[in-house]
C-alpha positions in Angstrom: 0.1 0.0 0.2 2.9 2.3 0.8 4.6 1.9 -2.8 1.0 2.6 -4.3 0.5 5.5 -2.4 4.3 6.6 -3.6 3.4 5.7 -7.3 -0.1 7.8 -6.9 1.7 11.2 -6.0 5.3 11.1 -7.1 7.3 10.0 -10.3 9.5 6.7 -10.4 13.1 7.6 -11.3 14.8 4.4 -10.7 15.5 1.6 -8.8 18.2 1.4 -5.7 21.2 -1.3 -6.1 19.1 -3.6 -4.1 16.0 -3.2 -6.4 13.9 -0.9 -4.5 11.7 1.4 -6.3 12.7 5.2 -6.1 10.3 7.9 -6.4 10.5 11.6 -6.4 7.5 13.4 -4.5 6.8 16.9 -3.4 8.1 17.6 0.1 4.9 19.2 1.0 2.5 16.2 -0.1 -0.7 15.9 1.8 -0.8 11.9 1.4 2.9 11.9 2.5 2.3 13.8 5.7 -1.0 11.9 6.4 0.7 8.5 7.4 2.1 8.1 10.8 4.5 5.2 9.6 6.5 7.6 7.3 9.4 8.3 9.5 10.2 4.6 9.8 9.3 3.5 6.4 11.6 5.4 4.0 14.8 7.3 3.7 15.3 10.9 2.3 17.9 13.1 0.7 17.5 16.5 1.3 17.0 19.1 -1.6 14.0 20.9 -3.1 12.4 17.4 -3.8 12.8 14.3 -1.8 13.8 10.9 -3.4 11.8 8.3 -1.4 12.7 4.5 -1.4 10.3 2.2 0.5 12.1 -0.2 2.7 10.6 -3.7 1.9 12.5 -7.1 1.5 11.9 -7.0 -2.2 9.8 -5.5 -4.8 8.2 -9.1 -5.4 6.7 -8.6 -1.9 3.9 -6.3 -2.8 1.9 -7.6 -5.6 0.9 -5.8 -8.5 3.4 -2.9 -7.9 4.8 -3.1 -11.4 1.6 -2.5 -13.2 0.6 0.2 -10.9 3.8 2.1 -11.5 3.2 1.6 -15.5 -0.1 3.1 -15.2 0.8 5.9 -13.3 3.9 6.9 -15.6 1.5 6.6 -18.6 -1.0 9.1 -17.0 2.1 11.5 -16.2 3.4 11.2 -19.6 0.3 11.6 -21.6 0.7 15.4 -21.7 4.4 15.3 -22.2 4.0 13.1 -25.4 1.6 15.0 -27.2 3.4 17.8 -29.3 1.4 20.2 -31.1 1.6 18.4 -34.2 0.2 15.3 -32.8 -2.5 17.0 -31.1 -3.7 18.4 -34.4 -3.5 15.1 -36.2 -5.7 13.3 -33.6 -8.4 16.2 -33.8 -8.2 16.0 -37.5 -9.6 12.2 -37.0 -13.0 13.9 -35.7 -13.2 17.4 -37.1 -12.9 18.6 -40.6 -10.8 21.8 -41.3 -10.5 24.6 -39.0 -6.8 24.5 -39.1 -6.1 27.6 -37.4 -8.6 26.7 -34.5 -6.9 23.4 -34.0 -3.4 25.1 -34.0 -4.2 27.6 -31.2 -5.6 24.9 -28.9 -2.6 22.8 -29.5 -0.2 25.4 -28.5 -2.1 26.4 -25.7 -2.3 22.8 -24.5 1.7 22.4 -25.2 2.5 25.6 -23.2 0.7 24.2 -20.0 3.5 21.3 -20.2 6.2 23.7 -20.8 5.0 25.8 -18.0 5.5 22.8 -15.5 8.8 22.1 -16.5 10.1 25.7 -15.3 11.2 26.6 -11.9 8.4 27.2 -9.7 9.2 31.2 -9.2 8.7 31.7 -13.1 5.8 29.0 -13.3 3.6 31.2 -11.3 4.3 34.1 -13.5 3.1 32.5 -16.7 -0.5 32.7 -17.5 -2.2 30.9 -20.1 -3.4 32.5 -23.1 -7.3 32.4 -23.2 -8.8 31.8 -26.7 -12.0 33.3 -28.4 -13.2 31.2 -31.2 -15.4 33.1 -33.7 -17.5 31.7 -36.3 -20.8 30.5 -37.5 -22.8 27.6 -35.8 -21.9 24.0 -36.7 -18.5 24.3 -37.8 -16.7 22.5 -35.1 -16.3 25.2 -32.2 -17.6 22.9 -29.1 -16.5 19.9 -30.9 -12.6 21.2 -30.8 -12.8 21.9 -27.2 -14.7 18.7 -26.3 -12.1 16.4 -28.4 -9.1 18.1 -26.6 -10.6 17.6 -23.1 -10.9 13.7 -23.9 -7.5 13.8 -25.5 -5.6 15.0 -22.3 -7.7 13.8 -19.4 -8.0 17.1 -18.0 -10.7 18.6 -15.9 -13.3 20.0 -18.6 -16.7 21.5 -18.4 -18.7 23.4 -21.0 -21.2 26.0 -19.8 -23.7 28.4 -21.4 -23.0 31.8 -21.1 -26.9 32.6 -21.1 -27.4 30.4 -18.1 -26.0 32.8 -15.7 -26.9 36.2 -14.2 -25.1 39.1 -12.7 -24.6 38.9 -8.7 -27.8 40.1 -7.0 -30.0 38.7 -9.2 -31.8 35.4 -8.8 -29.8 32.8 -11.0 -26.7 31.1 -11.1 -23.8 33.2 -10.3 -20.5 32.7 -12.6 -18.6 31.3 -9.6 -20.6 27.9 -9.9 -18.6 27.4 -13.1 -15.4 26.7 -11.1 -17.3 24.7 -8.5 -18.6 22.6 -11.1 -15.0 22.3 -12.5 -14.0 21.0 -9.2 -16.9 18.3 -9.0 -15.8 17.0 -12.3 -12.1 17.1 -11.4 -12.8 15.0 -8.5 -14.9 12.4 -10.5 -12.1 12.0 -12.9 -9.5 11.6 -10.2 -11.6 9.2 -8.5 -11.8 7.2 -11.9 -7.9 7.5 -12.4 -7.6 5.9 -9.1 -10.2 3.2 -9.5 -8.0 2.2 -12.6 -5.2 2.0 -10.4 -6.5 0.0 -7.6 -9.0 -2.0 -10.0 -7.5 -5.8 -8.8 -7.4 -4.7 -5.0 -11.0 -3.5 -5.3 -12.2 -6.7 -7.5 -10.8 -9.0 -5.0 -12.4 -7.1 -2.4 -15.5 -6.8 -3.5 -15.5 -10.7 -4.4 -14.4 -11.5 -1.1 -17.5 -9.4 0.5 -19.9 -11.2 -1.8 -18.7 -14.6 -1.1 -18.7 -13.6 2.8 -22.4 -12.6 2.2 -23.6 -15.8 0.3 -21.5 -18.4 2.1 -20.8 -16.9 5.4 -17.7 -15.5 7.0 -17.1 -18.7 8.6 -16.8 -20.8 5.3 -13.5 -22.6 4.5 -12.1 -24.6 2.0 -14.2 -26.3 -0.9 -17.3 -24.3 0.3 -15.8 -21.1 -0.4 -13.7 -22.1 -3.6 -16.9 -23.1 -5.1 -18.8 -19.9 -4.3 -15.9 -18.0 -5.9 -16.1 -20.1 -9.1 -19.8 -19.6 -9.5 -19.5 -15.8 -8.8 -16.5 -15.3 -11.5 -18.8 -17.2 -14.1 -21.7 -15.0 -13.3 -23.8 -17.8 -12.3 -24.5 -15.7 -9.1 -25.3 -12.6 -10.8 -29.3 -13.0 -10.4 -28.8 -14.2 -6.5 -30.0 -11.7 -4.2 -28.0 -10.4 -1.2 -28.3 -7.9 1.8 -25.7 -5.1 1.6 -25.2 -2.0 4.1 -25.0 1.1 2.0 -23.9 4.5 3.0 -26.6 7.2 3.1 -25.8 10.7 2.2 -27.9 13.7 2.9 -27.6 16.9 0.5 -28.4 19.6 2.9 -28.5 22.1 -0.1 -26.4 25.3 1.4 -24.4 26.0 -1.4 -25.8 29.5 -1.6 -24.2 30.4 1.7 -20.8 30.6 0.5 -17.5 30.0 2.4 -19.0 29.3 5.8 -21.7 27.6 4.6 -19.9 24.9 2.7 -18.1 24.0 6.0 -21.5 24.0 7.8 -22.8 21.9 4.8 -19.9 19.4 5.1 -20.2 18.9 8.9 -24.0 18.5 8.6 -23.9 15.8 5.9 -21.1 13.8 8.0 -23.6 14.2 11.1 -26.8 12.6 9.3 -24.7 10.4 7.3 -25.3 6.5 8.2 -25.9 3.0 6.5 -29.3 1.5 5.6 -29.3 -2.1 4.6 -30.9 -3.0 1.0 -31.6 -6.2 -0.9 -30.1 -6.3 -4.1 -29.1 -8.8 -7.0 -25.4 -9.4 -6.9 -25.1 -7.8 -10.3 -26.5 -4.6 -8.9 -24.5 -4.9 -5.7 -21.2 -5.3 -7.1 -20.6 -1.6 -8.3 -21.9 -0.2 -5.1 -19.8 -2.7 -3.1 -16.8 -2.1 -4.9 -17.2 1.8 -4.1 -17.2 1.1 -0.4 -14.2 -0.8 -1.0 -12.3 1.9 -3.0 -13.2 4.2 -0.3 -11.4 2.3 2.3 -8.1 2.1 0.2 -8.2 6.0 -0.7 -8.0 9.0 1.6 -10.7 11.3 0.6 -8.6 14.1 1.8 -5.7 13.0 -0.7 -8.4 12.8 -3.8 -9.8 16.3 -3.1 -6.1 17.4 -2.6 -5.4 16.1 -5.8 -8.5 16.9 -7.7 -8.5 20.7 -6.8 -4.7 20.9 -7.8 -5.6 19.2 -11.2 -8.2 21.7 -11.6 -6.2 24.7 -10.9 -3.2 23.6 -13.0 -5.2 21.6 -15.9 -8.6 22.6 -15.8 -10.0 23.9 -19.1 -13.5 25.8 -19.2 -15.3 26.1 -22.4 -17.8 29.3 -22.3 -20.0 29.0 -25.2 -22.5 31.5 -26.7 -20.5 34.3 -25.3 -21.8 36.5 -28.1 -25.4 36.0 -26.3 -24.3 38.1 -23.4 -23.1 41.1 -25.8 -25.3 44.1 -25.9 -24.7 46.6 -28.5 -27.4 48.8 -27.8 -27.5 51.4 -24.7 -30.2 49.5 -22.5 -30.4 50.7 -19.2 -32.6 49.3 -16.4 -33.2 47.5 -13.0 -33.4 44.0 -14.8 -30.1 41.7 -14.8 -28.0 42.8 -17.9 -25.7 40.8 -19.9 -22.9 43.4 -19.5 -23.2 42.5 -15.7 -22.4 38.8 -16.5 -19.4 40.0 -18.5 -18.2 42.0 -15.3 -18.6 39.1 -13.2 -16.6 36.7 -15.6 -13.7 39.2 -15.5 -12.2 38.4 -12.1 -12.7 34.7 -12.9 -10.8 34.6 -16.1 -8.2 37.0 -15.0 -7.5 35.1 -11.9 -9.1 35.2 -8.5 -10.0 32.7 -5.5 -13.3 31.2 -5.6 -14.8 29.5 -2.3 -16.2 25.9 -2.8 -17.0 23.3 -0.5 -13.8 21.5 -0.9 -11.8 24.7 0.0 -10.5 27.8 -2.2 -9.7 27.3 -5.8 -7.4 29.6 -7.7 -8.5 30.5 -11.2 -5.1 32.1 -12.4 -3.8 29.2 -14.6 -7.4 27.8 -15.6 -7.5 27.7 -19.5 -10.8 29.5 -20.9 -11.9 29.1 -24.3 -14.9 31.2 -25.1 -16.9 30.8 -28.4 -19.6 32.6 -30.3 -21.1 33.0 -33.7 -21.4 36.8 -33.4 -24.2 37.2 -36.0 -25.9 40.1 -34.6 -22.9 41.6 -32.7 -19.3 41.7 -32.9 -16.5 40.7 -30.8 -15.6 44.6 -30.0 -19.2 44.7 -28.3 -17.7 42.8 -25.4 -16.1 44.7 -22.8 -12.9 45.9 -23.3 -11.3 44.3 -20.3 -12.6 41.1 -21.1 -11.6 41.3 -24.5 -8.1 41.7 -23.3 -8.5 38.7 -21.4 -9.3 36.6 -24.2 -6.0 37.3 -26.3 -6.1 34.9 -29.0 -9.1 35.1 -31.5 -9.6 32.3 -34.1 -11.9 32.8 -36.9 -13.5 29.5 -37.9 -14.7 29.4 -41.5 -17.8 28.3 -42.8 -18.0 24.7 -44.3 -18.0 24.5 -48.0 -19.5 21.6 -50.2 -15.9 19.9 -50.1 -15.8 20.2 -46.1 -19.7 18.9 -45.8 -18.5 15.9 -47.9 -15.6 15.1 -45.6 -17.9 15.5 -42.8 -19.9 12.6 -43.9 -17.2 10.6 -45.1 -13.6 11.5 -43.4 -14.3 11.2 -39.6 -14.0 7.8 -37.8 -17.6 8.1 -36.6 -19.0 9.9 -39.3 -22.7 10.0 -40.2 -22.9 7.8 -42.7 -21.2 5.1 -40.7 -23.6 5.7 -37.7 -26.7 5.1 -40.0 -25.2 2.1 -41.5 -24.4 0.7 -38.1 -27.6 1.4 -36.5 -29.4 -0.3 -39.4 -27.1 -3.5 -38.8 -28.5 -4.0 -35.6 -31.9 -4.6 -37.3 -30.3 -6.9 -39.6 -30.5 -4.6 -42.6 -27.6 -3.8 -45.3 -27.9 0.0 -45.8 -25.4 1.2 -48.5 -25.1 5.0 -49.6 -24.2 5.7 -53.3 -21.3 8.1 -53.9 -23.6 10.2 -55.9 -26.1 10.0 -53.1 -23.8 11.5 -50.7 -22.5 14.1 -53.0 -26.2 15.2 -53.5 -26.6 15.3 -49.7 -23.6 17.7 -49.4 -24.9 19.7 -52.3 -28.6 20.3 -50.9 -26.8 20.9 -47.5 -24.6 23.7 -48.7 -27.5 25.3 -51.0 -29.7 25.5 -48.1 -27.0 27.0 -45.6 -26.5 29.6 -48.1 -30.0 30.8 -49.1 -31.9 30.1 -45.9 -30.0 30.0 -42.7 -26.3 28.6 -42.2 -26.3 26.2 -39.3 -23.2 24.5 -40.8 -22.9 20.7 -40.7 -26.0 20.3 -38.4 -27.9 20.8 -41.8 -26.5 17.0 -42.6 -28.4 15.9 -39.7 -31.7 17.2 -41.0 -31.2 15.8 -44.5 -30.2 12.5 -43.4 -32.9 12.2 -40.9 -35.3 13.0 -43.4 -33.9 10.4 -45.8 -33.7 7.9 -43.1 -37.2 8.2 -41.7 -39.3 5.6 -43.4 -36.4 3.2 -43.1 -35.9 3.5 -39.7 -39.7 3.1 -39.2 -39.9 -0.2 -41.4 -36.3 -1.5 -40.4 -37.7 -4.1 -37.7 -39.8 -5.8 -40.9 -36.8 -5.6 -43.2 -34.3 -8.1 -41.6 -31.9 -9.6 -44.2 -32.7 -7.2 -47.0 -30.4 -4.7 -48.6 -31.2 -1.0 -49.0 -29.5 1.1 -51.4 -29.7 5.2 -51.0 -29.3 6.8 -54.5 -29.7 10.2 -55.7 -33.3 9.8 -56.6 -34.3 9.0 -52.9 -32.6 12.3 -51.7 -34.2 14.4 -54.2 -37.5 12.8 -53.0 -37.3 13.2 -49.5 -35.7 16.8 -49.7 -37.6 18.2 -52.5 -40.0 20.3 -50.0 -37.0 21.9 -48.5 -35.6 22.8 -51.9 -39.1 24.3 -52.8 -39.0 26.4 -49.5 -35.5 27.3 -50.4 -36.6 28.8 -53.6 -39.6 30.5 -52.0 -37.6 32.3 -49.5 -35.7 34.2 -52.0 -38.8 36.2 -52.7 -39.9 37.0 -49.1 -39.2 40.7 -48.5 
């Protein structure tokens, strides 16, 4: 357990002459200082960081240490291995075009790793260069940010700017963005730790279930039989009684700093356990969660999660153009300009109070996006414009871009429809000419009516697939070919409306 804790908080830097793993950990680590056995369990060498070698007879004495170390190192090296070129190549697998936007986020991501390599004094001075994406709807603004967060396993949250109101009015204030980001970071941290302790948790979970079914006093053949049946899935439908913890949400978030502490105390006070009857397959994840809690220190989880949110968090603020006000509106109602003013300190860098402690926003990367159809970026407050120094304009999709959207990405729309029909036993095929017809119709409607980008493809494909999807259960074993005539037949009324719209004054 000691080696696994060090693998979690530090970086493996080698082995001693006797084969003992050596870790480099921060001297101020909350996990290190939380263990009473620390002083007698390792040796230190002075300096900015300590090199810690666990004193055990041999590495083999701790089962599974090698696997845990390998997983931890892969997580740590993930950001280091991702060069800007590799990030762009990865985004190209899912997003068509928008080269400038991809390069901007790739450089911003690489700068986060570069900053971590600098001395602490310089590290604190380097702030992230926040990004403002400008472009019509349906061209990939949100998808770029979402894929980027998945790529680096960073705490990521997407919010709509229109959901917030200025301080003093009923509604959500912008501080809730950071609180939600911390909650996401805690979930992500727990997921990573669950992966690290997977084998230990599975073993402990099986033991609890077998103890419940066979009794804690069972031995030998009886216990081995139950373990074999459990692993084979034979006992999945058996019913067992499980003591599950109960958590009470006191709903005191609106009290702010002291309210969070009161809320934590009240929840601990009213927390307890209740016995429930569940099937084994339903009880297993709940028991696994309880066993994981025993292996982890909640304080250590929260400490690492808050640090990850502060250092690697990404906040994507969508529809920021909807809080622009180009007029001279004055009144007592909540104003969009008030939301912009509230966003200023968070994006610039401030401290937000959460139930898990104070969180600094100085190094969180903010990516804002908007179509700016009825307004322009200069309508934003000048101070907010200055806090979004990198501006990237995303281009409207052409006919060729729309064709690539349908064919190039790994999970493109054509492939999605084909695989959906395969579940019904229908062999769906799109002719090359039909695909080109879909893209040309989409481009024409986008030009003459309203440009909604790649979302127009969804509209057309759903029209074409409506009858086939409805009758698919009765068409098992058949092949269905989508031709140009099918496309024209289903979208002819859309083209008619397009022609008429030209003459509407």
